[in-house]
MARBA-3410 file (N, C-alpha, C, O; in Angstrom, 1 decimal):
202
-19.9,1.2,13.1,-19.1,2.1,12.2,-20.0,3.3,11.9,-21.1,3.2,11.6 ~ -19.4,4.5,12.0,-20.1,5.7,11.7,-20.4,5.8,10.3,-19.6,5.4,9.4 ~ -21.6,6.3,9.9,-21.9,6.5,8.5,-21.7,7.9,8.0,-22.0,8.2,6.9 ~ -21.2,8.7,8.9,-21.0,10.1,8.5,-19.8,10.2,7.6,-18.7,9.7,7.9 ~ -19.9,10.9,6.5,-18.7,11.1,5.6,-17.6,11.9,6.3,-17.9,12.8,7.0
-16.4,11.5,6.0,-15.3,12.2,6.6,-14.8,13.3,5.6,-14.8,13.0,4.4 ~ -14.5,14.5,6.0,-14.1,15.6,5.1,-12.9,15.2,4.3,-12.1,14.4,4.8 ~ -12.8,15.8,3.1,-11.6,15.6,2.3,-10.8,16.9,2.4,-11.3,17.9,2.8 ~ -9.6,16.8,1.9,-8.7,18.0,1.9,-7.9,18.0,0.6,-7.9,17.1,-0.1 ~ -7.2,19.1,0.4,-6.3,19.2,-0.7,-5.0,18.6,-0.4,-4.7,18.3,0.8
-4.2,18.2,-1.4,-3.0,17.5,-1.2,-2.0,18.4,-0.4,-1.2,17.8,0.4 ~ -2.0,19.7,-0.6,-1.1,20.5,0.2,-1.4,20.6,1.6,-0.5,20.8,2.4 ~ -2.6,20.3,2.0,-2.9,20.3,3.5,-3.0,18.9,4.1,-3.3,18.8,5.2 ~ -2.7,17.9,3.3,-2.8,16.5,3.8,-1.7,16.2,4.8,-0.6,16.5,4.6 ~ -2.2,15.5,5.8,-1.2,15.0,6.8,-1.4,13.6,7.2,-0.5,12.9,7.6
-2.6,13.1,7.0,-2.9,11.8,7.6,-2.9,10.6,6.6,-2.7,9.5,7.0 ~ -3.1,10.8,5.3,-3.1,9.7,4.4,-1.7,9.1,4.1,-0.8,9.9,4.1 ~ -1.6,7.8,3.8,-0.3,7.3,3.6,0.3,7.8,2.3,-0.3,7.8,1.2 ~ 1.5,8.4,2.4,2.1,9.1,1.2,3.4,8.5,0.9,4.1,7.9,1.7 ~ 3.8,8.6,-0.4,5.2,8.3,-0.9,5.4,9.1,-2.1,4.5,9.7,-2.7
6.7,9.3,-2.4,7.0,10.1,-3.6,7.4,11.5,-3.2,7.5,11.9,-2.0 ~ 7.5,12.4,-4.2,7.9,13.8,-4.0,7.4,14.6,-5.2,6.5,14.2,-5.9 ~ 7.9,15.8,-5.3,7.4,16.7,-6.4,7.6,16.1,-7.8,6.8,16.4,-8.6 ~ 8.7,15.4,-8.0,9.0,14.9,-9.3,8.0,13.8,-9.6,7.4,13.7,-10.7 ~ 7.7,12.9,-8.7,6.8,11.8,-9.0,5.4,12.3,-9.1,4.6,11.7,-9.9
5.1,13.4,-8.4,3.7,14.0,-8.6,3.6,14.5,-10.0,2.6,14.4,-10.7 ~ 4.7,15.2,-10.5,4.7,15.7,-11.8,4.5,14.6,-12.9,3.8,14.8,-13.9 ~ 5.2,13.5,-12.6,5.2,12.4,-13.5,3.7,11.9,-13.6,3.2,11.6,-14.7 ~ 3.1,11.7,-12.5,1.7,11.2,-12.5,0.8,12.1,-13.2,-0.1,11.6,-14.0 ~ 0.8,13.4,-12.9,-0.1,14.3,-13.6,0.2,14.5,-15.1,-0.7,14.6,-15.9
1.5,14.4,-15.4,1.9,14.4,-16.8,1.4,13.1,-17.6,0.9,13.2,-18.7 ~ 1.5,12.0,-16.9,0.9,10.7,-17.5,-0.5,10.9,-17.8,-1.0,10.5,-18.9 ~ -1.3,11.4,-16.9,-2.7,11.6,-17.1,-3.0,12.6,-18.2,-3.8,12.4,-19.1 ~ -2.2,13.6,-18.3,-2.3,14.6,-19.3,-2.1,14.1,-20.7,-2.8,14.3,-21.6 ~ -1.0,13.2,-20.8,-0.7,12.6,-22.1,-1.8,11.7,-22.5,-2.0,11.5,-23.7
-2.4,11.0,-21.6,-3.5,10.1,-21.9,-4.8,10.9,-22.2,-5.8,10.3,-22.7 ~ -4.8,12.2,-21.9,-6.0,13.0,-22.1,-7.0,13.0,-21.0,-8.2,13.3,-21.2 ~ -6.5,12.6,-19.8,-7.4,12.5,-18.7,-7.0,13.5,-17.6,-5.9,14.0,-17.6 ~ -7.9,13.6,-16.6,-7.5,14.5,-15.4,-8.2,13.9,-14.2,-9.1,13.1,-14.3 ~ -7.8,14.4,-13.0,-8.3,14.0,-11.8,-9.4,15.0,-11.3,-9.1,16.2,-11.4
-10.5,14.6,-10.9,-11.6,15.5,-10.4,-11.8,15.1,-8.9,-12.0,13.9,-8.6 ~ -11.8,16.1,-8.1,-12.1,15.8,-6.7,-10.8,15.8,-5.8,-9.7,16.2,-6.3 ~ -10.9,15.3,-4.6,-9.8,15.4,-3.7,-9.7,14.1,-2.9,-10.7,13.4,-2.7 ~ -8.4,13.7,-2.6,-8.2,12.4,-1.9,-8.4,12.7,-0.4,-8.0,13.7,0.1 ~ -9.1,11.8,0.3,-9.5,12.0,1.7,-8.3,11.9,2.6,-7.4,11.0,2.5
-8.2,12.9,3.5,-7.1,12.9,4.4,-7.4,12.2,5.7,-7.6,12.8,6.8 ~ -7.5,10.9,5.6,-7.7,10.0,6.7,-6.7,8.9,6.7,-6.2,8.6,5.6 ~ -6.3,8.3,7.9,-5.2,7.3,7.9,-5.6,6.0,7.3,-4.7,5.3,6.8 ~ -6.8,5.6,7.4,-7.2,4.2,6.9,-8.5,4.2,6.2,-9.5,4.9,6.5 ~ -8.5,3.5,5.1,-9.8,3.3,4.3,-9.6,2.2,3.3,-8.5,1.7,3.0
-10.8,1.7,2.8,-10.8,0.8,1.7,-11.4,1.7,0.5,-12.4,2.3,0.7 ~ -10.7,1.7,-0.6,-11.2,2.4,-1.7,-11.5,1.5,-2.9,-10.7,0.5,-3.1 ~ -12.6,1.7,-3.6,-12.9,0.8,-4.8,-12.9,1.7,-6.0,-13.3,2.9,-6.0 ~ -12.5,1.1,-7.1,-12.4,1.8,-8.4,-13.2,1.0,-9.4,-13.1,-0.2,-9.5 ~ -14.1,1.7,-10.1,-15.0,1.1,-11.1,-15.5,2.1,-12.1,-15.5,3.3,-11.7
-16.0,1.8,-13.2,-16.0,0.4,-13.9,-14.6,0.1,-14.3,-13.8,1.0,-14.8 ~ -14.2,-1.2,-14.2,-12.9,-1.7,-14.6,-13.1,-2.5,-15.9,-13.5,-3.6,-15.9 ~ -12.9,-1.8,-17.1,-13.2,-2.4,-18.4,-12.0,-2.4,-19.3,-12.2,-2.9,-20.4 ~ -10.9,-1.9,-19.0,-9.8,-1.7,-19.9,-8.4,-1.8,-19.2,-8.3,-1.5,-18.1 ~ -7.4,-2.3,-20.0,-6.0,-2.3,-19.5,-5.6,-0.8,-19.2,-4.6,-0.6,-18.4
-6.2,0.1,-19.9,-5.8,1.5,-19.6,-6.1,2.0,-18.2,-5.6,3.0,-17.7 ~ -7.0,1.2,-17.5,-7.3,1.6,-16.2,-6.1,1.6,-15.3,-6.0,2.4,-14.3 ~ -5.2,0.7,-15.5,-3.9,0.7,-14.7,-3.2,2.0,-14.9,-2.7,2.5,-13.9 ~ -3.1,2.5,-16.1,-2.4,3.8,-16.3,-3.1,4.9,-15.5,-2.4,5.8,-15.0 ~ -4.4,4.9,-15.6,-5.2,5.9,-14.8,-4.9,5.8,-13.3,-4.7,6.8,-12.7
-4.9,4.6,-12.8,-4.6,4.4,-11.4,-3.2,4.8,-11.0,-3.1,5.5,-10.0 ~ -2.2,4.5,-11.8,-0.9,4.9,-11.6,-0.8,6.5,-11.6,-0.1,7.0,-10.7 ~ -1.4,7.1,-12.6,-1.4,8.5,-12.7,-2.0,9.2,-11.4,-1.5,10.2,-10.9 ~ -3.1,8.6,-11.0,-3.8,9.1,-9.8,-2.9,9.0,-8.6,-2.8,9.9,-7.8 ~ -2.3,7.8,-8.4,-1.5,7.6,-7.2,-0.3,8.5,-7.2,0.1,9.1,-6.2
0.4,8.6,-8.3,1.6,9.4,-8.4,1.2,10.9,-8.3,1.9,11.7,-7.6 ~ 0.1,11.3,-8.9,-0.3,12.7,-8.9,-0.7,13.1,-7.5,-0.6,14.3,-7.2 ~ -1.1,12.2,-6.6,-1.4,12.6,-5.2,-0.4,12.1,-4.2,-0.6,12.2,-3.0 ~ 0.8,11.7,-4.7,1.8,11.2,-3.8,1.2,10.2,-2.8,1.5,10.1,-1.7 ~ 0.3,9.3,-3.4,-0.4,8.4,-2.5,0.2,7.0,-2.5,0.5,6.5,-3.6
0.3,6.4,-1.3,0.7,5.1,-1.2,-0.6,4.2,-1.1,-1.1,4.1,0.0 ~ -1.0,3.7,-2.2,-2.2,2.9,-2.2,-1.8,1.4,-2.3,-1.2,0.9,-3.2 ~ -2.2,0.7,-1.2,-1.9,-0.7,-1.1,-2.8,-1.6,-1.8,-4.0,-1.3,-2.1 ~ -2.4,-2.9,-2.1,-3.2,-3.9,-2.8,-2.8,-5.2,-2.4,-1.7,-5.4,-1.9 ~ -3.7,-6.2,-2.5,-3.4,-7.6,-2.1,-2.8,-8.4,-3.2,-3.2,-8.2,-4.4
-1.9,-9.3,-2.8,-1.3,-10.1,-3.8,-0.9,-11.5,-3.1,-0.5,-11.4,-1.9 ~ -0.9,-12.6,-3.8,-0.6,-13.8,-3.2,0.9,-13.8,-2.7,1.7,-13.3,-3.4 ~ 1.1,-14.4,-1.5,2.4,-14.3,-0.9,3.5,-14.9,-1.7,4.7,-14.6,-1.6 ~ 3.2,-15.9,-2.6,4.2,-16.6,-3.4,4.9,-15.6,-4.3,6.0,-15.9,-4.8 ~ 4.3,-14.5,-4.6,4.9,-13.5,-5.5,6.0,-12.6,-4.8,6.8,-12.0,-5.4
6.0,-12.7,-3.4,6.9,-11.8,-2.7,8.2,-12.6,-2.4,8.6,-12.8,-1.2 ~ 8.8,-13.0,-3.5,10.1,-13.7,-3.3,11.1,-12.9,-4.2,10.8,-12.1,-5.0 ~ 12.4,-13.2,-4.0,13.5,-12.5,-4.7,13.3,-12.9,-6.2,13.0,-14.1,-6.5 ~ 13.5,-12.0,-7.1,14.1,-10.6,-6.9,13.1,-9.5,-6.8,13.4,-8.4,-6.7 ~ 11.8,-9.9,-7.0,10.7,-8.8,-7.1,10.0,-8.6,-5.8,9.2,-7.6,-5.7
10.2,-9.4,-4.8,9.4,-9.3,-3.6,9.5,-8.0,-2.9,8.5,-7.4,-2.4 ~ 10.7,-7.5,-2.8,10.9,-6.2,-2.2,10.2,-5.0,-2.9,9.8,-4.1,-2.3 ~ 10.2,-5.2,-4.3,9.6,-4.2,-5.1,8.1,-4.1,-4.9,7.5,-3.0,-4.7 ~ 7.4,-5.3,-4.8,6.0,-5.3,-4.6,5.7,-4.7,-3.2,4.7,-3.9,-3.1 ~ 6.5,-5.0,-2.2,6.2,-4.3,-0.9,6.4,-2.8,-0.9,5.7,-2.1,-0.4
7.5,-2.4,-1.7,7.8,-1.0,-1.8,6.6,-0.3,-2.5,6.3,0.9,-2.2 ~ 6.0,-0.9,-3.4,4.9,-0.3,-4.2,3.5,-0.4,-3.4,2.5,0.1,-3.9 ~ 3.5,-1.1,-2.3,2.3,-1.2,-1.5,1.6,-2.5,-1.5,0.5,-2.6,-0.9 ~ 2.3,-3.6,-2.0,1.7,-4.9,-2.0,1.6,-5.5,-0.6,2.5,-5.3,0.3 ~ 0.5,-6.2,-0.3,0.2,-6.9,0.9,0.2,-8.4,0.6,-0.7,-8.8,-0.1
1.1,-9.1,1.1,1.1,-10.6,0.8,-0.1,-11.3,1.5,-0.3,-11.1,2.7 ~ -0.8,-12.1,0.8,-1.9,-12.9,1.3,-1.6,-14.4,1.1,-1.3,-14.8,0.0 ~ -1.8,-15.1,2.2,-1.6,-16.5,2.2,-3.0,-17.2,2.0,-3.8,-17.3,2.9 ~ -3.2,-17.7,0.8,-4.5,-18.3,0.5,-4.7,-19.7,1.1,-5.8,-20.2,1.2 ~ -3.6,-20.2,1.7,-3.7,-21.5,2.4,-3.7,-21.4,3.9,-3.8,-22.4,4.6
-3.7,-20.2,4.4,-3.6,-20.0,5.8,-5.0,-20.3,6.5,-6.0,-20.3,5.8 ~ -5.0,-20.6,7.8,-6.2,-20.8,8.5,-7.1,-19.6,8.5,-8.3,-19.7,8.4 ~ -6.4,-18.4,8.6,-7.2,-17.1,8.5,-7.6,-16.9,7.0,-6.8,-17.1,6.1 ~ -8.8,-16.5,6.8,-9.2,-16.2,5.4,-8.7,-14.8,5.0,-8.0,-14.1,5.8 ~ -8.9,-14.5,3.7,-8.3,-13.2,3.2,-8.8,-12.0,4.0,-8.1,-11.1,4.2
-10.1,-12.0,4.4,-10.7,-10.9,5.1,-9.9,-10.7,6.4,-9.6,-9.6,6.8 ~ -9.7,-11.8,7.2,-9.0,-11.7,8.4,-7.6,-11.2,8.3,-7.1,-10.4,9.1 ~ -6.9,-11.8,7.3,-5.5,-11.4,7.1,-5.4,-9.9,6.7,-4.5,-9.2,7.2 ~ -6.4,-9.4,5.9,-6.3,-8.0,5.5,-6.7,-7.1,6.7,-6.1,-6.0,6.9 ~ -7.7,-7.5,7.5,-8.0,-6.8,8.7,-6.9,-6.7,9.7,-6.6,-5.7,10.3
-6.1,-7.8,9.8,-4.9,-7.8,10.6,-3.9,-6.8,10.1,-3.2,-6.1,10.9 ~ -3.7,-6.7,8.8,-2.8,-5.7,8.2,-3.2,-4.3,8.5,-2.4,-3.4,8.8 ~ -4.5,-4.0,8.5,-5.0,-2.7,9.0,-4.7,-2.5,10.5,-4.2,-1.4,10.8 ~ -4.8,-3.5,11.3,-4.6,-3.3,12.7,-3.1,-3.1,13.0,-2.8,-2.4,14.0 ~ -2.2,-3.7,12.2,-0.8,-3.5,12.5,-0.2,-2.2,12.0,0.9,-1.9,12.3
-1.0,-1.4,11.2,-0.4,-0.2,10.6,-1.1,1.0,11.1,-2.3,1.0,11.4 ~ -0.4,2.1,11.2,-1.0,3.4,11.6,-1.7,4.0,10.4,-2.7,4.7,10.6 ~ -1.2,3.7,9.2,-1.9,4.2,8.0,-1.9,3.2,6.9,-1.0,2.5,6.6 ~ -3.1,3.0,6.3,-3.3,2.0,5.2,-4.5,2.4,4.4,-5.6,2.5,4.9 ~ -4.2,2.6,3.1,-5.3,2.8,2.1,-5.2,1.6,1.2,-4.2,1.4,0.5
-6.3,0.8,1.2,-6.3,-0.4,0.4,-7.2,-0.2,-0.8,-8.4,0.1,-0.7 ~ -6.7,-0.5,-2.0,-7.4,-0.4,-3.3,-7.9,-1.7,-3.8,-7.2,-2.7,-3.8 ~ -9.2,-1.7,-4.2,-9.8,-3.0,-4.7,-10.7,-2.6,-5.9,-11.4,-1.6,-5.9 ~ -10.7,-3.5,-6.9,-11.7,-3.4,-8.0,-12.8,-4.4,-7.7,-12.5,-5.6,-7.8 ~ -14.0,-3.9,-7.4,-15.0,-4.8,-6.9,-15.5,-5.8,-8.0,-16.1,-6.8,-7.7
-15.3,-5.4,-9.2,-15.7,-6.3,-10.3,-14.7,-7.5,-10.5,-15.1,-8.6,-10.9 ~ -13.4,-7.3,-10.1,-12.4,-8.3,-10.1,-11.9,-8.7,-11.5,-11.0,-9.5,-11.5 ~ -12.4,-8.1,-12.5,-12.0,-8.5,-13.9,-12.4,-7.4,-14.8,-13.3,-6.6,-14.5 ~ -11.7,-7.3,-16.0,-12.1,-6.3,-17.0,-13.4,-6.8,-17.8,-14.0,-5.9,-18.4 ~ -13.7,-8.0,-17.7,-14.8,-8.6,-18.5,-16.1,-8.1,-17.8,-16.1,-7.8,-16.6
-17.2,-8.1,-18.5,-18.5,-7.7,-18.0,-18.9,-8.8,-17.0,-18.9,-10.0,-17.3 ~ -19.3,-8.4,-15.8,-19.6,-9.4,-14.8,-21.1,-9.2,-14.3,-21.7,-8.2,-14.6 ~ -21.5,-10.2,-13.5,-22.9,-10.1,-13.1,-23.1,-9.1,-11.9,-24.3,-8.7,-11.7 ~ -22.1,-8.8,-11.2,-22.3,-7.9,-10.0,-21.0,-7.7,-9.3,-20.0,-8.3,-9.6 ~ -21.0,-6.7,-8.4,-19.8,-6.4,-7.6,-19.6,-7.6,-6.6,-20.5,-8.0,-6.0
-18.4,-8.0,-6.4,-18.0,-8.9,-5.3,-18.0,-8.1,-4.0,-17.8,-6.9,-3.9 ~ -18.3,-8.8,-2.9,-18.6,-8.2,-1.6,-17.3,-8.1,-0.7,-17.4,-7.6,0.4 ~ -16.2,-8.7,-1.2,-15.0,-8.8,-0.4,-14.6,-7.4,0.2,-14.1,-7.3,1.3 ~ -14.7,-6.4,-0.6,-14.2,-5.0,-0.1,-15.0,-4.6,1.1,-14.5,-3.9,2.0 ~ -16.3,-4.9,1.1,-17.2,-4.5,2.2,-16.9,-5.4,3.5,-16.9,-4.9,4.6
-16.6,-6.7,3.2,-16.3,-7.6,4.3,-15.0,-7.1,5.0,-14.9,-7.1,6.3 ~ -14.0,-6.7,4.2,-12.8,-6.2,4.8,-13.0,-4.9,5.5,-12.5,-4.7,6.6 ~ -13.8,-3.9,4.9,-14.1,-2.7,5.6,-14.8,-2.9,6.9,-14.4,-2.2,7.9 ~ -15.7,-3.7,7.0,-16.4,-4.0,8.2,-15.5,-4.7,9.3,-15.5,-4.3,10.4 ~ -14.7,-5.7,8.8,-13.8,-6.4,9.7,-12.8,-5.4,10.3,-12.4,-5.5,11.5
-12.3,-4.5,9.5,-11.2,-3.6,9.9,-11.8,-2.3,10.5,-11.0,-1.5,11.0 ~ -13.1,-2.1,10.4,-13.8,-0.9,10.9,-13.2,0.3,10.3,-12.8,1.3,11.0 ~ -13.2,0.3,8.9,-12.7,1.5,8.2,-13.7,1.9,7.2,-14.5,1.0,6.8 ~ -13.7,3.1,6.7,-14.7,3.6,5.7,-14.4,3.1,4.3,-13.3,2.7,4.0 ~ -15.4,3.2,3.4,-15.3,2.9,2.0,-15.4,4.1,1.2,-16.3,4.9,1.3
-14.3,4.4,0.4,-14.3,5.6,-0.5,-14.4,5.1,-1.9,-13.8,4.2,-2.4 ~ -15.2,5.9,-2.7,-15.5,5.5,-4.1,-14.7,6.4,-5.0,-14.6,7.6,-4.9 ~ -14.1,5.7,-6.0,-13.4,6.3,-7.1,-14.0,5.8,-8.4,-14.2,4.6,-8.6 ~ -14.4,6.7,-9.3,-15.1,6.4,-10.5,-14.3,6.7,-11.8,-13.6,7.7,-11.9 ~ -14.5,5.8,-12.8,-13.9,6.1,-14.1,-15.0,6.7,-15.0,-16.0,6.1,-15.3
-14.8,7.9,-15.3,-15.8,8.7,-16.1,-15.3,8.9,-17.5,-14.7,9.9,-17.9 ~ -15.4,7.8,-18.4,-14.8,7.9,-19.7,-15.3,9.0,-20.6,-14.5,9.6,-21.3 ~ -16.6,9.2,-20.7,-17.1,10.3,-21.6,-16.5,11.6,-21.3,-16.2,12.4,-22.3 ~ -16.2,11.9,-20.0,-15.5,13.2,-19.7,-14.0,13.1,-19.4,-13.4,14.0,-19.1 ~ -13.5,11.8,-19.6,-12.1,11.5,-19.4,-11.6,12.0,-18.1,-10.6,12.8,-18.0
-12.3,11.6,-17.0,-11.9,12.0,-15.7,-11.8,10.7,-14.8,-12.6,9.8,-14.9 ~ -10.9,10.8,-13.9,-10.9,9.9,-12.7,-11.5,10.7,-11.6,-10.9,11.7,-11.1 ~ -12.6,10.3,-11.1,-13.4,11.0,-10.1,-13.1,10.5,-8.7,-13.5,9.3,-8.4 ~ -12.5,11.3,-7.9,-12.4,11.0,-6.4,-13.7,11.4,-5.8,-13.9,12.6,-5.5 ~ -14.6,10.4,-5.7,-16.0,10.8,-5.5,-16.4,11.0,-4.0,-16.5,12.2,-3.6
-16.6,10.0,-3.2,-17.1,10.2,-1.8,-17.0,9.0,-1.0,-16.8,7.9,-1.5 ~ -17.1,9.2,0.3,-17.3,8.1,1.2,-18.8,7.6,1.1,-19.7,8.4,0.9 ~ -18.9,6.3,1.2,-20.3,5.7,1.2,-20.8,5.4,2.6,-20.1,4.7,3.3 ~ -21.9,5.9,3.0,-22.4,5.6,4.3,-22.8,4.1,4.4,-23.7,3.7,3.7 ~ -22.2,3.4,5.3,-22.5,2.0,5.5,-23.6,1.7,6.5,-23.7,2.5,7.5
-24.4,0.7,6.2,-25.7,0.5,7.0,-25.6,-0.6,8.0,-26.5,-0.7,8.8 ~ -24.6,-1.5,7.8,-24.5,-2.7,8.6,-25.0,-3.9,7.9,-24.9,-5.0,8.4 ~ -25.6,-3.7,6.7,-26.1,-4.8,5.9,-25.2,-4.8,4.6,-25.3,-4.0,3.7 ~ -24.3,-5.8,4.6,-23.4,-5.9,3.5,-24.1,-6.1,2.1,-23.7,-5.4,1.1 ~ -25.1,-6.9,2.1,-25.8,-7.1,0.8,-26.5,-5.8,0.3,-26.4,-5.5,-0.9
-27.1,-5.1,1.2,-27.8,-3.9,0.9,-26.8,-2.8,0.4,-27.0,-2.1,-0.5 ~ -25.7,-2.7,1.2,-24.6,-1.8,0.8,-24.0,-2.0,-0.5,-23.9,-1.1,-1.4 ~ -23.8,-3.3,-0.8,-23.2,-3.7,-2.1,-24.1,-3.4,-3.3,-23.7,-2.8,-4.3 ~ -25.4,-3.7,-3.1,-26.4,-3.4,-4.1,-26.5,-1.9,-4.4,-26.6,-1.5,-5.5 ~ -26.5,-1.1,-3.3,-26.6,0.3,-3.5,-25.4,0.9,-4.1,-25.5,1.8,-5.0
-24.2,0.5,-3.8,-23.0,1.0,-4.4,-22.9,0.6,-5.8,-22.5,1.5,-6.7 ~ -23.2,-0.6,-6.1,-23.2,-1.0,-7.5,-24.2,-0.2,-8.4,-23.9,0.2,-9.5 ~ -25.4,0.0,-7.9,-26.4,0.8,-8.6,-25.9,2.2,-8.8,-26.1,2.8,-9.9 ~ -25.2,2.8,-7.8,-24.7,4.1,-7.9,-23.7,4.2,-9.1,-23.7,5.1,-9.9 ~ -22.8,3.2,-9.1,-21.8,3.2,-10.2,-22.4,3.0,-11.5,-22.0,3.7,-12.5
-23.4,2.1,-11.6,-24.1,1.9,-12.9,-24.8,3.2,-13.4,-24.8,3.4,-14.6 ~ -25.3,3.9,-12.5,-26.1,5.1,-12.8,-25.2,6.3,-13.1,-25.6,7.3,-13.7 ~ -24.0,6.3,-12.6,-23.1,7.5,-12.5,-21.9,7.4,-13.5,-21.5,8.5,-14.1 ~ -21.4,6.2,-13.7,-20.1,6.1,-14.4,-20.2,5.2,-15.6,-21.0,4.3,-15.7 ~ -19.3,5.5,-16.6,-19.1,4.6,-17.7,-17.7,4.4,-18.0,-16.9,5.3,-18.1
-17.3,3.1,-18.1,-15.9,2.8,-18.3,-15.4,3.1,-19.7,-16.2,3.5,-20.6 ~ -14.1,2.8,-20.0,-13.5,3.1,-21.3,-14.2,2.3,-22.3,-14.5,2.8,-23.4 ~ -14.5,1.0,-22.1,-15.2,0.1,-23.0,-16.7,0.1,-22.5,-17.0,-0.7,-21.6 ~ -17.5,0.9,-23.0,-18.9,1.1,-22.5,-19.7,-0.2,-22.4,-20.5,-0.3,-21.5 ~ -19.5,-1.1,-23.4,-20.3,-2.3,-23.4,-20.0,-3.2,-22.2,-20.9,-4.0,-21.8
-18.9,-3.0,-21.5,-18.6,-3.8,-20.4,-18.9,-3.1,-19.1,-18.8,-3.7,-18.0 ~ -19.4,-1.9,-19.1,-19.7,-1.1,-17.9,-21.0,-1.6,-17.3,-21.4,-1.1,-16.2
END
């Protein structure tokens, strides 16, 4: 996998990233962030496939920030969910919103299933919270990197900058081939750069 960062572009020039929505939904997203007193800093990358992680994840308000970001960029950001949830009457809605059904009992593990989802699609941006919980945790889980390596896609960082009330669309992280080293370096970068809404949990 190349470690060179891929250029980003503005929303008006975007052609490659998975999109949904229109001018109205974009306005709703940006207005939501404005009402919360937050803003987006940076640009969403114009590439067809990537894994993106968001951290620190310390508050229920993070969901509102994520929704504002996605709507504000007309972005279709996918996420993993157990397949049992994809049943009537809400199954169609989860898929419409970007949900990817995962069979936890299948012979293929979650990484393989998600890599297959990347292989089947022309465009897929997958969002993951590496901490996995709003509670203070001992470290980032490595699943996002295992998926990125298996699917041969880059990892893009999004940060919650609570002191400045910004959702920062930060950068691609150069991967080294060593999952443990990559995860430790990314976690250190987040700890040194960002502070979540509940600082004690960051």
